[in-house]
N, C-alpha and C positions, 0 to 999 in steps of 0.2 A: 345204875339205879340211884335215884336221889330222893330226898325227903322234902315234901311240901308241907309247911306248917300254915294252917289257916284257922279261921274261926270255927270251921266245921270239924276240925281235927287235924291230926298229923297223918300223912299218907306217904307210903313208899311207892314211887312211880318209876316206870321205865317206858321207853319207846319199844316198838316191835318192828322187826326182830331186835333183841337186845344185842348191842355191839359195844363192849366196854372200851374198845379202842377209840370210839368217837366221843364218848362222855357228853353227849348232847342230852339236855334235860327234856323231860316230857311235858314241860309247861314253861311259860314265860311270865313277864310282869303283867301282861294283859290278862292272862288267866287269873293271876292273883288279885288284880284290881277288881275284876268282875265278882270273884268270890267274896271279897270284902264288901262289895256293894250289896250282894244278896243277903249278907249278914247284918246290914245296916250300920257298918262301921265307917262310912264315908260322910258323916254329918248329914245324912238323909235317912228317910225311912227305909227299912229293908225292902228289897224286891220281894213281892209275895210269891211264895212257892207252893201255892195250892191249886187245885184243879189240874189241868193238863199242862205240864211243864215240858217244853221242847228245847233241847240244846242243839243248835245247828253249827256244824263245822268244828266240833271239838277235835283237836288235832291228834291227841294221844290218850284221850280219856280222862284227863285230869279233872275237867269240870264235871263230867258224869260221875266219876268216882267220888268226888267230894260231896256231890249232891245226891248220892244214891238213896239216901233216906227219904227223898221226896219222889222217888220213882219216876225220874224223867224219861222222856223219849229222846234218844240221840239220833240225829240225822247226819250222815257223813257220806262223802263220795269215796272215801279211802278204805280199802280192805284192811290195810295195815292199822288204821285207826280203830277199826272194829276189833281186831285181834288185840291191840294194845289195851283197849277198854276192858275187854273180858279178862285179860291177864292182870290188869291193875285192880279190878274188882276182886279177883280171887286172892291176890297177895295181901289185900287189905281186909280180908274176911267179910266182904260184903256178899249179900245174897246175889247169885249170878242172874237171877230174874228181876233184880231191882231196877235194872235199866233195860228198856226196850230199844233195841238197836235197829234202825232202818237205814237203807241206802238212799241216795238222792233219786234213785229210780223207783223206789217204793211209793205207794200211796200214803200221803201224810195224814196225820190225825184230822178228823172233821172239825174239831174245836181246839183252839190253843188259848190258854189263859195267860201263860207267861212264855215268852220267846226270848231265849238267850242266844246271841249270835256271836260266834268267833269269826271276825271278818276274814274271809279267805284271801289268798294272794290274787285269785282271779276275780275281777270285777264282773265278768260275764257269769260266772257260777253264782255269785251273790245275786245278781239280777234274776237269773232263772229261778233260784230257790225262793226269793222273796215273792215272785209271781206265783209260785206253787203254794206258798204258805199263807199269803194274804187273805184268801177266801175263808180261812179258818180262824182269823182274828176277829175280834169284836170290840166294841167301844171300851169295854173294861179291861181288855188285854194289856199287859205290860210288855213292852219290847225294849230290851237293853242289849246293845252290842259292845264288843270290846276288840281292841287291836292295838298294836304298837303305832306310835305317831306316824312312822313312815308307811304304814299300811292304810291309814285313814286319810283320804283325800276329799276335795270338794265333790268330785264325782261320786264318791262313796255315799256322802250325805245326801246328794241329790237323788240317788236311787231310793234310799229310805223315804225321802220326802215324796217322791213321785208314786211309789208303789204302796207305801204303808200310811204315811201321814207326817205331821209336823215333827221336825227333828232338831236336836241340839246336841252339842258335845260337852264333855266335862273338861276340866283342867287336866293337863298332863301330869302323871305321877310315874316316876321311873320310866319315862319315855313311852308310857301307855295312856290311852284315852278310853273313855266310855262314850257310847252313843245312846241317847235317850230319845225314843220315838213313840209318839202317841197315835195309835191307829185312828184313822178317819174313815168311818163307814160310808161317807158320802163320796169318797174317791171312786171314780169309775174303774171297774175291773177290766183288765186287759190280759190277753194270753201272753205267755212268754214268747219273745222273738226267737228263741232257740228251739230246735237245732238250726244251724246255718249250713246252707249248701252252696258250694262253689265249684267251678270248672277248673281243672288243672291246666297248666300251660302246655304247649307243645315242647318237644325236645327232651322229654324225660323218660323215654322208653314206652313200655306197654301201657302206662297210666296216662299218657298224653291225651288231653282233651276229655278225660273222664270226670265224673262228678264225685265229689267228696262230701260226706256228711260229718259235721262237727257239732256235738252237743256241747253245752256250756262247760267251761273249765278246761277244755283241751288246749294244750300249748299251741300257739299260733292258730287260733280258732278261725280266723277269717282269710287265711292265705297259707300257701305251702312254705314251710320254713326252709331256709337255705341249706341247712344240714341234711334234711331229708331229701331235698332236691338233688344234692350231690350224691347221696347214697343211691337214689333211683337210677342215676346215670351209670352206676358201677356195680349193680347187683350181679351175682354169679349167674352164668348161663348153665342151667342144668336140665336134664330130662330124666324121666322115669318116676317111679312111685316114691319119691322122697317124702319123709316126714319132716315138715318144716314148722318152726315156731317163730312167729313175729313177737319177740319179747319186748315188753314195754310198748305195745302196739300203737298207742295213741289212736288216731282215726283209722288205722288199718291200711294206709296207703302202701306201705312197704310189703306187707303180706299179700295184699291183693295183687300187686305187681308180680310177686313171685308165683302166684297162682296162674296169672295170665301167661307168664313165661314158661311155665311147666304145668299144663292142665292135669297131668297125672299125679301131681303132688297132693298130699294131705296136709292141710294147714291147721295150725292152732294159733289163735290170736289171744295173747295173754297180757293183762295189765292189772295193776292194783286199783285203778280207777274205774268205777262203775260207768261213769260218763264215757270214758274212753272205749270200753268194750262195747257199749251200745253204739257208739260212733263207728267202730270197726265193723260191726255186723252190718250196719246199713250201707257202708261204703262197699263192703265185699258183695253183698246181695245185688247191688246196682251194677257191678262190673264183672263179676266172676264168670268164667267160661262155663258152659253147660256141663252139669255133672260134677263140678268141682266140689270137693269135700272140705269142710271147715268146722272147727270147734271154737267157741268163744268163752274164755275162762277169766274170771276175776280171781286173782290169787297173789301169793307172795313169790315173785320171780318164778323159778322152776321147781319150787319145793315139792309140789305134788305130781311132778312128771316122773314116770318110772326111769330108773337109771338105764343108760345105754339104749335108749329107745328112740333117739332123734338123729336125723341125718344132717340137718342144717338149722342153725339159729341165726336170726337176723336181729340186730339190736342197735338202737340209738339211745344210749343210756342217759338219764338226767344227771346233772351234777349239783342239784340243789335239793334240799329237804326243807320245804317251806322257805324260810329266809336264810337258812344255814347252807353254806357251801361245803359239800362233803362228797367223797368218793365212795361212801358206804354202799349206796344203792348200786353203783356200777360194779363194785367188788362182789356184792351178793349175786348180781346177774352173771358175772363171769364165772364164779365158782359153781353156780347152779347149772350153767351151760356145760361146763366140763363134765359134771356128773351125769347130765341128761344125754349127752352126745354118745353115740356108739363109737368104737375105735374107727378112726378115719373120718368121723364127722367133723363138720367145720362150724366155727363161730365167726360171723362177719359183723364188724362193728364200725360205725361212723361216729366221729367225735371231733371236737375242737383240738387242734394240734397241741395247745398249751396244757391240756389235761394229762398228757403222758400215758394214755391207756396202753401203749405198747409195752411199757415197763411192767405194768400189772399183769398183762396177758402172758408175758414171758415167764413171770413167776408162777402163774397158775397152770399154764399149758406146756411150758418149756419151749415154746416157739411162738413167733409172731412175724407175719410178713405184711409189708405195705402194698396194698392193691392199687391205690390211687391217692393223690393228694393235691391240694392247692394251698395258697398262703394261709387259709383259715382252717380247712378241714382235712381229715385223713380217713381213709377206709382201710381197715386192718382185717387180716384173716389169721385165725389160730386153729390148729388142727388137733383133735383129740388123738393122742398116740396110744 
């Protein structure tokens, strides 16, 4: 936990779930810059915080917590960000109802007077969300974005220009910038180009030639990433009524392949991204065998799965948390898998060789076997004893 000092007050903030080993802050210089701007401390008039204030892409609730007195609407694709926001509001004594929290799949407010945008890592997610929110903006709306210099590119500014209106950037402060955008009601409205559908290549097992749906923000949204492709070529061959979890499911390709390989299996697709789970459901519905069962869950790894209730967990864990490189997410996934698996149940993982997942798996499970490998990737299996 760390302390953020702003013009709005001093706030104790933490990410969710809290992991003191990582010591990663729940905000960065971009959040600080935007909060100073809302208070009018950047040699400009303060950003008005009246009417309907929307905070888009708040990563860990720092913006929503600092601005809770203005009753903002937070829109996020992250289940963890929602949980972090609620936890940070509580630890700072704010009214839990002060912030209305929506997912990127929910219907946005009909009118937005002030839109504050924390630029996401995914340009596609920004594009999709600006398309969704633009109809709620009006000539008097104030739109201000923020991000680290390395996150704001010419393509980022062009999106604001094309979808919302004239756009300019601020000077960089502590390697962060602000984006100032003036809504232009004369701009033609256009639907979001997302979701994106594409056909998988041959040679990858049961999913060969099948259609995938990717909503905006999914990793490798316009093609099959090479790690997943390698995993599909080496999935376990199983039969019977297995209870299978596609953990960190993304677009659901891996879990759908497992269902096709074993039609008797009961699948759970689980991810902390609302966009991912929506993608997985559409991918599964398009290719699943008749009568196949599946649940689609947005959550924190396997925290809500009953202990010893799962036969097989399939996982391609991320190794980034926004811009930070960390194994915290993979560690949480592996620990959750061990708790969720029945004795004899298996966790199958694909990952880059250099990440050393085999070391972590041996510590958690007491065993780890290499199923397949190439110069870049490795597929590992750990068994719950």
